[in-house]
TIRO-821730 format. One line per field, with one value per residue: chain; residue number from 1; y, x, z of N, C-alpha, C in turn. Coordinates in pm, whole numbers, m for minus. Atoms other than C-alpha are relative to their C-alpha. Layout:
<zapas>
chain = [A,...] .
resi = [NUM,...] .
n.py = [Y,...] .
n.px = [X,...] .
n.pz = [Z,...] .
ca.py = [Y,...] .
ca.px = [X,...] .
ca.pz = [Z,...] .
c.py = [Y,...] .
c.px = [X,...] .
c.pz = [Z,...] .
</zapas>
This chain:
<zapas>
chain = [A,A,A,A,A,A,A,A,A,A,A,A,A,A,A,A,A,A,A,A,A,A,A,A,A,A,A,A,A,A,A,A,A,A,A,A,A,A,A,A,A,A,A,A,A,A,A,A,A,A,A,A,A,A,A,A,A,A,A,A,A,A,A,A,A,A,A,A,A,A,A,A,A,A,A,A,A,A,A,A,A,A,A,A,A,A,A,A,A,A,A,A,A,A,A,A,A,A,A,A,A,A,A,A,A,A,A,A,A,A,A,A,A,A,A,A,A,A,A,A,A,A,A,A,A,A,A,A,A,A,A,A,A,A,A,A,A,A,A,A,A,A,A,A,A,A,A,A,A,A,A,A,A,A,A,A,A,A,A,A,A,A,A,A,A,A,A,A,A,A,A,A,A,A,A,A,A,A,A,A,A,A,A,A,A,A,A,A,A,A,A,A,A,A,A,A,A,A,A,A,A,A,A,A,A,A,A,A,A,A,A,A,A,A,A,A,A,A,A,A,A,A,A,A,A,A,A,A,A,A,A,A,A,A,A,A,A,A,A,A,A,A,A,A,A,A,A,A,A,A,A,A,A,A,A,A,A,A,A,A,A,A,A,A,A,A,A,A,A,A,A,A,A,A,A,A,A,A,A,A,A,A,A,A,A,A,A,A,A,A,A,A,A,A,A,A,A,A,A,A,A,A,A,A,A,A,A,A,A,A,A,A,A,A,A,A,A,A,A,A,A,A,A,A,A,A,A,A,A,A,A,A,A,A,A,A,A,A,A,A,A,A,A,A,A,A,A,A,A,A,A,A,A,A,A,A,A,A,A,A,A,A,A,A,A,A,A,A,A,A,A,A,A,A,A,A,A,A,A,A,A,A,A,A,A,A,A,A,A,A,A,A,A,A,A,A,A,A,A,A,A,A,A,A,A,A,A,A,A,A,A,A,A,A,A,A,A,A,A,A,A,A] .
resi = [1,2,3,4,5,6,7,8,9,10,11,12,13,14,15,16,17,18,19,20,21,22,23,24,25,26,27,28,29,30,31,32,33,34,35,36,37,38,39,40,41,42,43,44,45,46,47,48,49,50,51,52,53,54,55,56,57,58,59,60,61,62,63,64,65,66,67,68,69,70,71,72,73,74,75,76,77,78,79,80,81,82,83,84,85,86,87,88,89,90,91,92,93,94,95,96,97,98,99,100,101,102,103,104,105,106,107,108,109,110,111,112,113,114,115,116,117,118,119,120,121,122,123,124,125,126,127,128,129,130,131,132,133,134,135,136,137,138,139,140,141,142,143,144,145,146,147,148,149,150,151,152,153,154,155,156,157,158,159,160,161,162,163,164,165,166,167,168,169,170,171,172,173,174,175,176,177,178,179,180,181,182,183,184,185,186,187,188,189,190,191,192,193,194,195,196,197,198,199,200,201,202,203,204,205,206,207,208,209,210,211,212,213,214,215,216,217,218,219,220,221,222,223,224,225,226,227,228,229,230,231,232,233,234,235,236,237,238,239,240,241,242,243,244,245,246,247,248,249,250,251,252,253,254,255,256,257,258,259,260,261,262,263,264,265,266,267,268,269,270,271,272,273,274,275,276,277,278,279,280,281,282,283,284,285,286,287,288,289,290,291,292,293,294,295,296,297,298,299,300,301,302,303,304,305,306,307,308,309,310,311,312,313,314,315,316,317,318,319,320,321,322,323,324,325,326,327,328,329,330,331,332,333,334,335,336,337,338,339,340,341,342,343,344,345,346,347,348,349,350,351,352,353,354,355,356,357,358,359,360,361,362,363,364,365,366,367,368,369,370,371,372,373,374,375,376,377,378,379,380,381,382,383,384,385,386,387,388,389,390,391,392,393,394,395,396,397,398,399,400,401,402,403,404,405,406,407,408,409,410,411,412,413,414,415,416,417,418,419,420,421,422] .
n.py = [100,68,118,114,40,m43,81,32,m97,m21,116,49,33,m2,53,m51,m51,94,8,161,81,34,115,m36,m149,m87,20,130,60,50,m99,m127,82,43,m162,27,27,m29,141,m10,89,37,m2,m51,m79,63,m59,m8,m45,m104,m11,24,105,m108,m149,23,59,m130,m53,151,m46,m129,m1,108,m2,103,m31,51,16,0,63,m53,158,m27,m32,34,99,78,m72,m46,1,68,m181,m124,131,m51,m148,6,88,m168,m32,76,89,m62,12,30,11,16,m72,68,142,123,m5,50,185,121,m65,m139,m39,133,m127,m73,39,m17,m88,44,125,m65,m134,m88,m93,7,7,m96,m47,m24,57,37,102,119,m11,115,27,m130,29,117,30,m97,m192,m38,m10,m70,m96,m41,m23,m73,18,m103,15,m149,m138,m43,m67,m179,m40,m64,m97,m118,17,m212,m143,m32,m93,m71,m31,m24,17,m192,m35,31,m71,m90,35,m56,114,97,114,13,123,15,81,30,m12,160,137,22,26,131,33,m15,m121,m90,m8,m107,m62,m54,m78,m91,m109,m59,m63,m148,m50,19,m84,m110,m56,m171,m35,64,15,58,49,154,90,137,m25,m113,142,93,2,31,125,66,m31,0,78,102,76,149,m65,94,41,4,80,14,135,110,m23,49,179,157,m25,103,172,27,35,72,89,46,m11,m48,m21,m117,m129,m37,m19,m131,m28,37,m132,m68,63,40,m134,m52,45,120,148,74,123,2,69,149,21,12,184,115,23,m27,177,98,m20,m104,97,104,155,m20,m4,m23,m115,m190,m39,m2,m93,m104,m49,m36,m164,m6,54,m64,m135,22,80,m109,m96,m36,m31,133,99,27,48,111,m51,6,64,140,m71,35,214,51,1,62,104,24,17,91,40,155,4,m155,m19,80,m145,m83,97,102,m111,m25,131,44,m66,37,97,43,124,69,125,m12,137,111,49,m100,47,56,96,6,49,150,6,m56,103,40,m110,23,m99,30,145,14,m108,42,m63,m2,24,139,18,m122,m236,m114,m23,112,m89,m39,m80,m100,m100,4,18,m87,m64,96,m65,m154,m42,m156,m3,m20,m44,m125,75,39,172,125,14,113,152,90,85,149,64,4,36,121,39,27,85,m128,m43,m122,m153,m51] .
n.px = [36,60,m78,27,m82,148,53,89,131,76,63,145,78,135,29,m28,m139,m70,m49,m33,64,105,80,132,25,81,69,48,m133,13,m20,90,97,m20,42,128,99,m70,m62,m147,m66,m118,m6,m184,m99,m178,m125,m81,93,5,69,112,30,32,157,79,34,66,126,107,25,76,170,90,29,m15,m139,m147,m124,m77,m147,m56,m82,m161,m48,129,9,176,85,49,146,92,0,92,132,48,129,53,113,84,52,77,m64,m196,m187,m151,m45,m132,m61,m74,28,m115,m188,91,m17,166,85,76,68,122,97,68,106,81,111,m10,117,75,56,m59,m72,42,m122,m27,m124,m80,m187,m24,16,135,9,9,m148,m26,144,40,53,54,11,45,144,68,m3,12,m105,m3,m107,m21,m65,m108,33,m78,m43,62,99,m111,m48,180,m40,m98,62,126,m46,29,106,147,m84,m48,m103,m15,66,m47,m112,66,m118,32,m42,m79,m25,19,m70,m80,66,90,m93,m76,85,31,167,45,52,m85,m133,0,36,m145,m104,m5,35,m160,m108,47,m24,m92,m21,9,m91,m86,129,175,39,m41,38,m44,m6,m49,m198,m3,33,m89,m72,47,m13,m177,m74,51,58,m44,m81,79,137,18,9,m79,m62,m79,86,8,m131,m8,24,m78,m105,24,26,m170,m93,23,m72,m181,m87,m63,118,11,138,151,42,33,182,111,71,79,148,31,46,79,141,8,119,m66,1,m27,m125,m56,30,m178,m104,83,m48,m173,m5,3,m98,m212,m56,79,27,m112,m21,190,6,1,153,48,m19,59,118,m3,m21,65,122,m82,4,111,32,m120,29,m63,m150,m128,m71,m120,m78,52,m48,m148,m84,m24,m96,m150,m6,m16,m122,m120,m20,m50,119,2,142,m21,132,58,m58,66,207,53,m45,101,117,m12,37,152,2,m41,2,157,50,m36,100,m35,m19,129,m18,m15,145,93,114,144,89,m31,m51,m113,m101,45,m84,m116,m8,15,m83,m165,m77,m104,63,m145,m33,7,m138,m93,m12,110,m18,m13,m40,97,13,57,35,38,m51,m72,m85,m59,m185,32,m38,131,m59,m158,m15,m165,m135,m47,25,91,m29,m131,22,105,m4,m126,121,73,m81,20,115,m15,m92,14,117,1,m94,m21] .
n.pz = [45,m58,m80,73,75,123,80,m170,64,107,21,57,m113,28,125,42,56,m6,141,39,m52,42,15,m128,m77,126,1,5,m29,m139,m72,m4,m54,m87,m80,3,m78,m129,m25,43,m87,m25,114,m35,154,53,97,m2,m105,88,117,m102,m82,m107,35,m12,m115,m80,93,m34,m128,m4,103,m75,m174,m141,m73,55,m65,114,m63,146,m71,m30,m91,m81,m82,55,m60,76,32,m132,m63,141,m37,m142,83,105,m99,m102,117,138,129,52,129,m103,134,58,86,45,m112,91,m96,m182,14,m27,m144,m65,65,m58,m35,60,35,m46,m12,165,m94,m22,19,m82,113,139,63,106,m45,75,m30,136,39,51,m119,m61,m55,m101,m109,m50,41,m84,0,169,56,m76,146,181,43,142,46,72,106,50,52,131,17,14,m147,m47,19,2,m122,36,40,m109,m118,82,m3,m155,m132,22,25,161,96,m48,3,133,12,72,11,130,35,m158,m52,m93,m140,m24,21,m104,m126,m59,m22,m124,63,m79,m20,60,m31,m104,189,67,m133,m38,149,14,m90,68,72,m8,m92,73,140,8,98,64,115,m32,109,m30,m64,m122,m103,m92,m138,m170,m102,28,m183,m56,m60,m13,69,63,m24,m8,80,111,76,m119,m41,53,m48,m110,50,81,m45,m87,19,34,m130,9,138,21,m147,m85,m90,13,127,m46,m98,34,105,m154,m64,52,66,m119,m61,78,m77,117,m33,23,92,146,m4,m98,115,112,m83,m9,92,m7,m80,109,117,4,m155,54,m94,m93,m125,m35,m150,79,12,m83,17,120,23,m186,27,108,m82,m143,45,39,m159,m91,94,m36,117,m25,44,96,m26,72,79,m36,m10,182,64,m20,39,120,90,m29,49,130,96,95,88,70,71,177,162,25,24,121,116,17,88,159,136,77,79,109,m20,m59,m70,5,m21,m127,92,m84,m147,m155,47,m126,106,m65,43,31,149,m19,m50,116,55,m46,m73,m134,m42,m18,m83,m66,m81,m70,m156,m5,m1,m137,50,111,81,99,70,139,41,m70,65,172,77,67,m79,m78,m43,m42,m128,m71,m169,m50,m100,m22,m59,m157,m40,2,88,m2,m80,156,109,38,m22,120,66,m114,69,190,136,102,139,m41,4,m134] .
ca.py = [14211,14050,13748,13489,13323,13395,13027,13018,13394,13246,12917,12802,12898,12731,12545,12822,12952,12628,12528,12169,11811,11824,11474,11559,11893,11950,11972,11637,11522,11305,11571,11824,11550,11500,11898,11901,11707,11747,11392,11343,10981,10913,10949,10962,11184,11033,11242,11425,11694,12074,11983,12027,11787,12026,12306,12043,11872,12247,12343,11984,12058,12421,12339,12050,12241,12020,12147,12075,11916,11930,11697,11728,11272,11419,11572,11397,11095,10871,11094,11361,11196,11052,11466,11574,11189,11369,11702,11564,11371,11735,11846,11570,11474,11627,11628,11509,11590,11418,11527,11262,10976,10766,10876,10715,10366,10072,10227,10530,10470,10132,10477,10599,10301,10302,10657,10614,10336,10487,10800,11006,11163,11177,11130,11298,11176,11329,11105,11086,10760,10451,10399,10015,9965,10329,10237,9970,9756,9816,10237,10162,9977,10202,10496,10610,10653,10939,10962,11335,11427,11667,12011,12070,12336,12596,12520,12608,12910,13034,12996,13288,13471,13463,13560,13812,13956,13915,13919,14256,14233,14145,14392,14643,14587,14627,14227,14057,13734,13710,13330,13133,12779,12806,12876,12550,12352,12465,12370,12043,12091,12173,12452,12592,12561,12752,13052,13104,13107,13301,13558,13548,13614,13932,14008,13949,14226,14422,14580,14847,14875,14814,14756,14402,14178,13780,13566,13197,13358,13604,13279,13106,13306,13392,13088,12971,13217,13116,12766,12478,12264,11929,11984,11612,11615,11768,11662,11684,11424,11144,11321,11249,10874,10746,10900,10708,10352,10378,10472,10149,9946,10088,9987,10302,10342,10686,10857,10681,10733,11105,11117,10879,11258,11430,11273,11255,11627,11701,11519,11219,10905,10716,10427,10535,10495,10186,10107,10114,9934,9662,9664,9734,9370,9146,9335,9474,9141,8942,8507,8719,8761,8661,8813,9192,9092,8937,9249,9510,9398,9406,9782,9833,9659,9861,10199,10129,10054,10364,10660,10927,11044,10733,10524,10693,10508,10211,10351,10394,10116,9855,10143,10056,9649,9683,9884,9652,9382,9169,9203,9025,9059,8742,8706,9030,8985,8593,8727,8935,8683,8426,8711,8823,8423,8374,8657,8518,8182,8194,7926,7666,7270,7179,6852,6509,6371,6731,6718,6743,6432,6477,6282,5888,6054,6262,5983,5780,6107,5998,6321,6276,5946,5869,6155,6067,6182,6348,6270,5874,5948,6003,6394,6436,6430,6250,6437,6524,6738,7033,7271,7301,7113,7388,7542,7242,7382,7745,7908,8242,8187,8318,8290,8624,8577,8537,8319,8186,8239,8036,7764,7720,7688,7396,7272,7317,7162,6881,6816,6873,6775,7117,7080,7447,7603,7612] .
ca.px = [9505,9196,9357,9102,9283,9027,8944,8736,8610,8469,8330,7949,7670,7421,7381,7355,7709,7830,8060,8125,8016,7697,7624,7519,7420,7249,6909,6698,7043,7076,7217,6978,6689,6818,6776,6450,6293,6507,6630,6952,7120,7483,7690,8090,8268,8526,8762,9031,9101,8999,8719,8432,8370,8363,8139,7922,7869,7785,7563,7368,7394,7255,6944,6816,6828,7024,7338,7665,7971,8313,8636,8938,9089,9464,9365,9049,9048,8753,8720,8659,8388,8206,8249,8041,7816,7722,7576,7453,7192,7099,7013,6830,7034,7374,7620,7908,8156,8498,8713,9008,8807,9038,9348,9069,9148,8928,8874,8811,8585,8371,8342,8126,7852,7682,7544,7555,7317,7073,7028,7216,7448,7386,7788,7933,8297,8522,8872,9054,9084,8907,8673,8637,9036,9019,8656,8550,8312,8048,8056,8063,7738,7574,7708,7626,7949,7904,8212,8364,8475,8787,8753,8753,8943,8611,8477,8821,8877,8438,8580,8888,8646,8341,8621,8724,8390,8220,8567,8583,8920,9010,8779,9016,9238,9205,9344,9348,9383,9634,9740,9618,9817,10055,9771,9584,9900,10062,9737,9695,9284,9236,9021,9129,9462,9395,9187,9482,9747,9576,9525,9934,10014,9794,9901,10253,10204,10004,10234,10362,10014,9639,9667,9747,9804,9853,10071,10224,10626,10503,10288,10596,10830,10656,10574,10927,10992,10696,10586,10652,10901,10700,10382,10165,10033,10267,10544,10805,10543,10640,11047,11038,10891,11106,11426,11253,11204,11561,11737,11573,11685,12042,12105,12115,11901,12016,11893,11583,11536,11606,11328,11091,11107,11073,10726,10625,10654,10493,10205,10209,9935,10157,9969,10078,10417,10385,10162,10525,10728,10514,10572,10977,10938,10839,10994,11385,11384,11179,11289,11648,11491,11097,11079,11086,10711,10625,10783,10622,10277,10307,10395,10134,9872,10022,10064,9668,9583,9843,9852,10057,10290,10395,10384,10649,10847,10696,10754,11133,11204,11077,11251,11660,11501,11424,11722,11953,11835,11954,11839,11672,11408,11455,11050,10968,11149,11020,10627,10660,10911,10626,10327,10510,10569,10187,10144,10377,10276,9882,9695,9881,9774,9852,9966,9764,9943,9884,9515,9228,9014,8678,8462,8498,8514,8773,9007,8884,9085,9397,9326,9559,9710,10072,10092,10316,10254,10562,10511,10510,10891,11230,11269,10944,11043,11002,11133,10881,10744,10551,10570,10349,10529,10660,10804,10934,11309,11153,11342,11113,11309,11684,11737,11996,12293,12273,12218,11912,11857,12215,12016,11772,11943,12173,11813,11683,12012,11996,11651,11671,11979,12075,11736,11713,12066,12048] .
ca.pz = [11058,11186,11445,11324,11067,10702,10659,11059,10896,10596,10717,10605,10862,10647,10293,10155,10109,10150,9861,9717,9809,9616,9549,9967,10025,9650,9595,9696,9821,10180,10368,10282,10320,10641,10751,10602,10797,11101,11117,11200,11287,11377,11063,11012,10667,10508,10259,10216,10478,10371,10192,10463,10661,10990,10846,10767,11118,11250,10964,11028,11393,11369,11163,11346,11651,11879,12099,11924,12152,11951,12028,11861,11904,11916,12253,12414,12618,12683,13027,12784,12644,12954,13046,12722,12766,13095,12949,12670,12885,13058,12739,12618,12313,12158,11846,11976,11667,11619,11447,11328,11485,11276,11615,11898,11960,12084,12436,12367,12053,12281,12498,12289,12216,12477,12445,12037,12148,12321,12142,12364,12138,11776,11678,11380,11341,11082,10921,10636,10662,10563,10871,10811,10902,11161,11319,11552,11417,11677,11612,11244,11194,11440,11132,10779,10632,10343,10132,10062,9721,9652,9577,9200,9017,8996,9376,9487,9277,9369,9756,9632,9519,9800,10003,9779,9798,10167,10396,10548,10610,10208,10108,10224,9942,9563,9493,9141,9090,8777,8821,9098,9038,9228,9547,9434,9382,9722,9928,9789,9716,10107,10114,10452,10412,10075,10217,10483,10197,9994,10364,10413,10039,10111,10421,10271,10000,10137,10359,10103,9867,9851,9543,9467,9173,9281,9052,9048,9124,9390,9563,9585,9745,9995,10067,10039,10333,10525,10493,10724,10651,10691,10650,10627,10317,10075,9947,10280,10410,10133,10154,10524,10509,10223,10436,10709,10546,10389,10697,10803,10476,10504,10919,11042,11344,11437,11078,11123,11491,11381,11105,11373,11521,11318,11195,11567,11638,11328,11478,11185,11239,11436,11311,10953,11086,11281,10947,10687,10979,10910,10562,10570,10848,10564,10265,10377,10657,10583,10672,10759,11098,11140,11461,11262,11166,11476,11628,11373,11410,11820,11730,11506,11792,12101,11907,11830,12231,12362,12093,12196,12346,12486,12223,12063,12280,12123,11830,11899,11986,11668,11480,11642,11629,11250,11146,11324,11232,10947,10598,10317,10036,9912,9956,9743,9474,9494,9498,9255,9026,9062,8953,8637,8491,8574,8403,8139,8160,8230,8394,8344,8442,8800,8748,8815,9130,9311,9197,9461,9378,9562,9304,9165,8811,8926,9068,8747,8568,8761,8978,9285,9180,9244,9482,9766,10109,10280,10640,10533,10447,10622,10725,10570,10260,9922,9582,9325,9148,9253,8980,8634,8392,8179,8443,8597,8839,8786,9058,9233,9615,9652,9976,10107,10232,10634,10900,10877,10517,10475,10735,10454,10232,10272,10385,10078,9907,10143,10024,9610,9545,9358,9141,9244,9221,9625] .
c.py = [m17,m133,m168,m17,m24,m163,m40,121,m51,m130,54,61,m85,m96,81,83,m106,m56,m118,m104,7,m58,m43,87,75,m63,m184,m119,m87,65,125,m20,2,156,m7,m42,m3,m88,m19,m130,4,m41,16,34,m21,91,97,183,140,27,m20,m24,65,42,m95,m71,174,35,m140,84,126,21,m60,33,m3,84,m69,m54,m20,m96,m44,m213,10,41,m10,m121,m64,95,150,m55,m77,153,3,m151,57,105,m34,m72,119,64,m135,m106,123,m57,m33,m22,m18,m39,m118,m117,m117,7,m49,m123,m51,58,75,16,m119,84,74,m111,m12,124,24,m58,58,121,108,153,m78,27,m39,m45,27,m90,m22,m131,m104,m60,m148,m53,105,m57,m98,m47,31,104,m56,m26,57,176,9,17,99,29,178,30,139,61,0,112,153,42,47,162,100,23,126,81,14,46,88,177,52,m10,135,32,42,102,120,31,23,m142,m54,m74,m61,m177,m85,m202,m58,m13,m147,m88,m23,m19,m114,m51,35,127,103,44,142,151,53,8,124,213,13,33,150,70,49,178,144,136,142,80,m63,m11,m81,m87,m118,m51,m130,3,47,m100,m50,80,50,m90,m98,27,m110,m116,m121,m99,m129,31,m231,m33,63,m81,m55,m75,m107,39,m71,m181,m58,28,m109,m202,51,41,m141,m102,37,m35,94,37,172,113,m15,9,171,36,m77,194,55,35,20,202,82,m55,m93,m63,m44,m129,m28,m5,m157,m112,m90,m62,m132,m97,6,m174,m94,39,4,m106,m139,m165,69,m57,42,1,108,2,m11,208,130,4,23,141,11,m5,117,185,46,9,175,92,86,79,m89,m62,77,m54,m127,m16,0,m157,m185,105,m66,m150,34,66,m70,m131,m94,m14,m95,27,m60,0,102,m16,m151,m3,1,m15,m126,70,47,m171,m61,64,m27,m146,m52,m60,m164,m126,m19,m86,m93,8,103,23,m33,m110,m31,m102,m136,33,89,m84,m130,116,m15,166,m83,m194,55,110,m49,52,35,m54,m164,m54,9,110,81,107,m46,123,m34,82,127,128,m77,m60,79,54,m67,76,185,34,140,56,30,32,89,m86,72,m84,m71,22,m147,m117,m41,m48,m134,m72,m61,m72,m111,m97,10,m60,60,m7,139,127,27,m67] .
c.px = [m111,82,m84,68,m179,m74,m123,m111,m117,m55,m187,m46,m128,45,m8,111,126,72,83,m83,m203,m95,m58,m84,m87,m142,m73,127,m13,m12,m109,m141,25,m44,m151,m101,24,m4,93,36,135,55,205,41,117,97,138,1,m54,m154,m143,m51,m43,m103,m144,m97,m77,m89,m134,m46,m137,m148,m97,m54,94,175,144,199,128,153,131,71,158,m25,m93,m4,m122,m37,m82,m184,m76,m64,m175,m156,m113,m105,m55,m161,m69,m94,m158,21,104,18,27,120,160,86,113,10,104,125,m92,49,m77,m56,m54,m134,m91,m22,m133,m148,m101,m98,m20,m153,m158,m61,31,39,m17,216,m23,200,33,118,m13,63,m42,m66,m15,98,m12,m97,m36,m101,m144,m74,m69,m132,m75,11,m7,169,m59,162,m2,66,105,m92,m1,63,m138,m69,107,32,m144,19,77,m81,m134,130,m10,m46,m22,166,m23,153,79,m55,41,91,m51,103,m66,76,76,77,m35,64,39,m85,m77,91,103,m77,m79,m138,m76,0,21,120,23,m6,128,80,m21,m7,158,74,m40,14,150,11,m65,2,33,m175,m145,m48,63,m9,92,59,60,122,m40,m46,132,112,m28,m42,105,33,m78,m21,96,131,m15,m111,m91,m64,1,118,179,m73,66,177,67,m22,92,134,m41,25,126,93,26,13,190,40,45,m98,m6,m21,m158,m63,m17,m108,m120,m56,m61,m159,m119,m23,m51,m160,m20,m57,93,m50,22,144,33,m58,180,65,m53,31,111,50,16,74,125,50,m67,36,180,m17,m155,23,m58,m187,m29,m24,m60,m120,m53,m72,m102,m137,28,m17,m247,m111,81,m24,90,m69,75,m5,65,145,75,60,175,24,7,103,166,m104,53,101,69,44,81,m103,m33,m142,m18,m185,m85,10,m86,m114,m11,123,m152,m172,84,35,m146,m19,38,m72,m169,14,68,m44,61,0,m68,56,m55,m165,m96,m165,m136,m110,55,26,151,163,22,120,134,m7,94,75,150,67,65,79,119,66,67,166,115,13,m95,5,8,48,m94,m57,m168,m53,m149,132,140,100,46,178,m26,35,m63,108,159,45,192,95,m12,m6,m106,m46,161,m45,m126,23,74,m98,m97,116,m5,m98,m43,131,63,m89,17,99,23,166] .
c.pz = [105,75,m48,m150,m150,13,104,m51,m82,56,34,97,m45,m144,m129,m137,m2,m167,m50,9,m64,m108,179,34,m146,64,m2,82,150,136,15,71,171,104,2,71,173,77,3,80,m53,m177,m10,m157,32,m110,36,83,m94,m80,30,100,168,m13,m16,112,78,m52,58,147,65,m26,m5,148,81,m10,m57,145,m154,70,m84,121,18,175,100,45,8,167,m93,m50,110,58,m137,m60,101,m38,m84,85,72,m52,m78,m67,m112,m72,85,m117,62,m82,m9,73,m75,174,89,m8,111,99,m53,m43,86,123,6,m29,40,m38,m155,35,m57,m45,117,m77,m116,m18,m157,m12,m173,m6,m151,m56,m8,165,29,23,164,98,17,m63,62,m43,m151,m49,27,m128,m103,4,m149,m37,m90,m84,61,m21,m136,0,75,115,58,m25,34,164,20,26,86,123,m6,39,94,80,78,m18,m208,m49,58,m55,m114,m84,m146,m6,m123,m17,143,m37,66,169,m8,39,163,127,m33,m14,138,m17,137,29,m175,42,102,m70,m11,119,8,m123,5,32,m25,m71,23,97,m44,m26,39,m68,m51,m127,49,m102,49,33,156,102,41,96,103,33,53,131,122,13,121,m38,m11,7,m63,m130,m109,m3,97,40,m80,50,120,m4,m57,49,110,m23,m69,137,99,m64,72,177,111,120,79,m90,84,109,m10,m102,16,35,m94,m35,141,55,m141,31,m51,91,61,m22,m165,14,84,m115,m127,99,m20,m73,16,87,m81,m136,m6,88,m24,100,46,115,12,87,m96,19,119,131,m13,60,193,35,m43,152,106,m32,m35,165,50,m57,157,102,30,m65,m168,75,m6,m162,m23,m9,m119,m73,55,m36,m162,m41,91,4,m164,m133,m86,m41,m75,m11,m77,m84,m14,17,m109,m189,m61,m66,m130,m99,86,m65,m145,m110,46,60,m41,91,108,7,71,107,89,21,117,m71,73,m54,m66,m168,26,20,m97,m121,43,101,132,m2,m66,118,122,123,77,56,m5,m37,61,m25,m93,m88,m81,m138,m115,m36,15,m96,m124,m107,m82,46,71,14,m30,103,37,93,m24,54,40,84,135,87,m45,m138,m70,65,m116,m103,10,62,m140,m91,74,m85,m167,m14,m142,m141,m21,m11,173,30] .
</zapas>
C-alpha cells in the first residue's frame, strides 16, 4: 500500500479536478478571475475542515506562478514567520499559507503585518473559526475573507468516485460502494477524512479479496476497531467537553483536570476550552464568587497570548479554581425568567417616574415626575416602584444558598422589607 494517504494522493493540482466551492471557483467567480488575471491579494479562507482550503491555496500559488511557503499555526512561532519573510524577500514576492491561523496569538499575527502591508508576502490563511473574532483587526483589514461551504452529498460521492477511477492503488481492486451513508456520516463532511476512511476500509477488506463490496455494516465494524477515541469534530468531542463542564459544575477538580488532559492531548484549541470555562464562570458560579469570572476571563486572555504547551498550566489552574468554587446558577435563571416574562407580557409601559424627560412636552406629560434619587436618602435607598405596574412584585432573581448570595439576600430583605420575599 502507498505510504502517502489517499486524500493527499488525490489532492487536486488545478481547478479542473477540484470538486466543490463553485461560488468561488466556477466560471466568472472571484478565485477563477484572480487566476485568469494573475493577480492575487491576501485572503482568508473560512470554512469547516476538509472542504478545500489548503488545496485552493496551492492551486492559486501554482496558477499565478508564485512560490508558496506553508506554516502550521500549531507548530510555528514568530521565528518561523520571520524566516519565511526573509526568504520571500529574496524571491521578490511569495505566498505564505498559514493553516489554522486562528491559533496564532496576537504577537504572532502582529509579526505578519509589515510584510503583508509591503506586499513582500501574500497571506493566505485558513481557519475553521470566525476570523472576526480570531484574527486581529489590522491583519483582517488587509485580507479579503472568503467563506467555504460544506460539501454536499453529491460532491462527496463525486470525490469517492474520482478516487476509485484515478488512484493507482485503488484501481488494483474491483470496488462496489453499495451503501455510502456510514462513510459520509463518519467523515462528517470532511473530504480528507472521507477519502482516508475509504482507503482504510479497502485496505481492511482487500487483505483477502480483490473484489470488494462496501456496505454500512462493513464500514461501521471496521471503523469501530480502528478509529481514535477522541475526534474534535465527532461525537466524542461533545461527550468530552460535556463531561468537562459537568465535572466543574459538580465540584470535582480531579475529573475536570482529567477531561482537560484528554482535550489537550487531542490537540483541542485552548481558546475553545477557555471560552467554555468563561461561560461556566457566569452560568454555574455567578455571584456566589464573582472573582471566578475575572479569573476565567484572564485565563482566556493569557491562553490567547501564550498558547501550547505552557498554557496547559494556566488552563489547569483555572479548571481547579472553578471546580472548587461555590456554585450558583441564580443569574442564569434570573435572565431566563425575565426573558420569559418579556415574551409573555410584551412591551409593558415603563412607570412614568422612571422615564427620561429631555423635552418640555415630556415633562408636561409627567415623564420623570416623582422620581426619587436614591443617593439623596439614608443608606442610598428609598422604596419606590421600578417594575411596570402589571408585574409589580414579580421575582426573577432568587439568590443561591451560599455565603456571598446569602449576604445579598440579607441586604435585599432589609431594603425591601419582604416585598420580594427575600
